[in-house]
Phi, psi and omega in degrees: 000113185212152179224139184262133173254110184288159173101156181265128176264148182278073179233153179255128180294145175263155181283323184277138179297323183293332181268004183295311181291324180298323180295328179291325180282320188278347182288153180286126180276342184063045186291144175227086182266135177240169184221357185242337180276147178298146181289121177055026179077005182283156178290128179264115185289152174265112186257163173106012176292145182284173184289123180283340179282313185274327184226069182293325180292320178293327181296327181277334183266170175058022181213139172215145185299338181293334182287347179291338185258014185282342177083196187241159174225152177264108189289342180262004178268100180247123181234186182301326181291343180275001177241172179276355188248164179221156178133168182294325179290325179295323181297334179268340180243022186295326179297313183293317180293324178296317180295328179290333185271357179288135182276122179239104182293141181285152176244106185249144174054036180293313178301323179293320179293324177296317181294330182269002180291160186296316182296317179290321178295324177296324177289320180294326181271352177082016181280355176232155178301137181094358180279187184288347177290351180257027172106359180270149180278130182303321182296321178294322179294321179296320177295322178293323177296318179294322177295315180295319180297322176294331176285329184281310188207170172217150179299131180299136178269113183303318180296317181293323179296318180292319179296318180293321178297321178296313181293321179294323179298318177294320181294317182294326178290335175280329185270324186250145169287321174196157173234103189268144177220133179285126182296328179293321176294321179293324179295323176299316181293318179296321178293325177292323180293331180284348180286351179088005179257148180291147178259133174236113181267125180247114194239156165288176186217084179281324186205160177296338178293342178301319183290349177255323182291317183294316175299321177298318181296316180290325177295321179290339180264008174083022180259009175086191181277122180275126177274121186256128176273101182271164174262123182297335183290339184267355186231144173282164180305321180294318179291325177297320178297322178291316182293328176298319180288344177264004178109011182281154176236142180227136178280125180293147181297334180294339182292341181265005178289170184296164184291333180269010179269129180292325177296318178295321180296318181292317181296317179295324178294322178291318179297318178298321178292324177295314180296319178297321180292323178294316180294320180294321181285350178081014179283133179291146182237137179246126178235132177269127182270346179255156176296157180301151180301137180090351181283130178268096183188193179295156182289316180286133184276130175294322178294319178298320178293327176296315178295320177298324177298322177296320180293316180298320181293322179294325178285322183291324181277355175088017176300317171234145181296329183194167174220146180259121180264135183237107173295134185229146174212146175234127180241150182228154169301309173224137179292125189297320187244038178297124183290133180271334183253117183296325184292333183250012183291330184266005179292139180295146181272121180272169181294314180287326175298318177295321179295320178294324177295323177294317180294322178295321180295318179293322180292320180290332180274346184292118180075008180253129181272356186263066175277158184270162177249154180223158179220129178256132183240127176242111182280174183293127177295148177221160186281127175293321179297319178294322179294319181299318182292316186278332187288329183294337180282349182263004183277140178213181182287149180223159177233158180283166179296326178296320179289328184279315192252329188301314178300326180286322179297320182277359179077019181279338176205166181242339182280136177272125181301142182273071179204168182272162180269136175256113181216107180237107179267342183278123180292152179267120182270175183304312180301326179282328178293336180289345178277166174295160183297321179291329176288326175298317178296323178298315181294317181297317182284328174297317179298317179294320180296314182290322178296321176297320177294320180295316179294322180291336179267357181288139177276152179268126181272164185294327180292327177293319177295317181297316179297321180295318180294320179294326183276323194245332191261318176055040178231197182291126190289322185300311181290319182289325178298315179295318180298312183293323177298317179295323178295322178295315180294323179294336180269011176084010176259155181257161174246148185263037181206169174194170180123197181287137186299313182296322179292324178295318179296318180292323176297316181294316182293326179292328177283334179262018187298334180286346185242358178225162177234141178253127180237134179275131176242194187296151175060028173081002177286157180248141175253121181262120184238118175295137181285131180292155179108209182299341178298330177293325175298319179294319178296323178294323177294323176291319182291341178297341178291342176276347185299318177300332181289316185252019188296315181298314179293323179295317177299317179294320180294318178292327176294319176297320177300319178293329180287329179272351188299321183268004185248321182232155177298144180302327181265013181292158181292155181297327181295325179292321180288333180285349180284326186291142175269136180244117180283154182293325178294320178296320178295317177303316183295316181294322178296319178297318179299316180290322177300317179293327181287321182289143181293148177297328178298335178273315183289318182051048177290138177292139182299337179278359182250122179280165181295322181289328171299318181292324177300317179293323177296318178298316180295319178298320179296320180295325178287318182296322181278359173090006180282327179246142177235132179293135181245119179273114179282150180300133177085354180268154178285134179303146182296333181273356183274107179255357185286338183263007180289142180277089186286338184282345186268340182213164184290146181278340181221157177216155178299145181298131178084001183271090180250099179253190182295333180291344180284349180297334177297322179298321181282336174292324177295335181288348182297330181272004181260130183230154179224160172220158180291139181290148181257018177293155189294328184276350187293317180302314181295318181291323176298316179294322178299316180295317181296325182287341177296326179262357185296323178301318179290314182292324176292323176297319177296317180296319177292328176293324176293322176291331182287346180299335182285337184235001178291145181270102178236149003284154180203164174290163180297318179293320180294317181290325176297321177293322175301313182294321180296319176297323178294319178296322178294318180295319178295323179295322177294324181287314187266346182075019180248098186266000182295333183272347184280067183230127181297332178291325176291324179295315181288329175296320177296317181296316181291324177294318178293329175292318178291329181283348181090009176286318176249140178241148184250131178231144179286153177208163180301331180271001182120172180299141179233145180264141172216160182287133180291152179300330181297320184256021173286334180281145180292331180297315180290328176295320177293324177297320178297314180295320178295322178298321181286318185290344179295337181269357184265129178259119184285000000 
């Protein structure tokens, strides 16, 4: 596996063979990275518009086309012009002077306001179950309220915030080459803050540094101190005490107790009062929608959904008339604190451990020119009240994965049920259970909707493109890097880099130097070789950042592969596969089957978008990218002929996502529409590229199906996941394919098989245990499951 980097680099060859590769890394690349000019003159799309279906009024407001041309700014670049002073001394103390000039609004009488809130007063007066009217002493309850409040938050200390901002500014300039922010996105958020409504930022969670970088960014842009909802599991008690004084919030452990617990009722009432006080005071709030980095679990955070539930409840009861939600994402060339040891990834970060990590980062950056780049994305704010009103009209019936797919896998039926898939991997915690059932559904779908928006607005970094090319393309890097960047921009996604093409490639390779090797060949060209072993797993994780960009085409390509699996040999020539006609109904069916098989955490479909809408989107994307060509059969009406449609018999328009029984006529008309694979020269390589984007997940699922014959069951969920992960590692060593040896893929396979009815969960004194269901105890059904999955894999 090798890739050639064209062009001569200004390096001097060493005489010793062992120092040959070292000279290539240590030589000066002469990089010239830019961040504001469009890449190669291409149009840079403005991403982050809110959903026009769920929030049409918000889509029209807070946006003007002029903000698209405002360009970027580096938020960690502080110079003399950013202060009120001038002079040679100011140029040396500009960081310190800048931190002193930041406005930090005071927080006065917060404990008293919490004590006087309606929920806490109802508990103190005994008007609700669990209050002092049931035998508790009011003074004891007040002390308990103060103790819980001390666990949740502390008033921000202005001096400490300014001191920490100064130290953080110096640290970020040592760690990052730049931290870019689009001025137009910032202007939308600033305009929303001027409307007088509270801001709630809902963010992805790549690294623990997100919770420090985002408050610094908003403070530098004049939006005040951002209150961050942290996860108590990731911080030690000493670190939690420091973060509280910097504006952090922590959910007390009593809030997750059962609904009939008086301690849990009191804790949830205090947390609700804290959120209401924050919203009324207008302080911005940051909530992470993803689990902490390194956590092996569902993508959507249960803690994040609990905090969102408190915000939704405050708006519904009228504490504030509305709240503006802002999807946020932060992307990096390389995640700074990515855990290398899976066993210790979930260990809480201590104060001294964090200080040592900072010192290690500074030591590694000392004298090193290969610092990483970052990009902060702020999507268009939208009204929570508007979403609540419109989202309830999009709810419909759903079925489990076992009901949808198991009969088809076993060959008992061929028709795919006309309904959506219900798949919830995120557990419901105590704060969310306290809400009504319809409000719980609202919070879960709102979280999925916002996370999908955050991921969709994230820019693709240069290291992700480089890792994808090294894994999948194996051709000349200069041309392929430019091609792939253009494909990303054409699909409405942004890239987080700019500058000279050769410098970008050298910057990416220097950051990936631990996972690739550079070899000099004739005429000064370089051969880039990925290092075998776990380094390929790391490259596969980086390349997964490109999956949201090409997800629709990748699903369609794998569906076409499944449709051709039983008709032509897998290794057959492309011309032979292009002869076959593919009906639109068959394509719809294969896309639906693959959609149901893939986890919801991967697809991140918006709740307002139905499966059949997504099928049509996938088909349109395959036609637009040139892989499918419409084939007019003899005697059929051309697809472009709209003049013969019987307009008097049915409505010309329907609400988006409204698929009722009358829509079956539209799909009956699709029976006469056929397609065939395009015979253009670039199509075979592009088809293979799209299929390989989903191959790590699908191959992990196929190997999990094969592992059913030798897995030791019954076992706990964690124990069986560890068994499967060891099997994936052993298979990777034998076959040399390390992309599947990922613990996250192993746990996704276990949970998917549990939803499919392959594995069943039974209670036991030691906890829930997994065992093989009677249906899949036979080897014949296990082989059917493996064959069903492998039909979508392109070798």
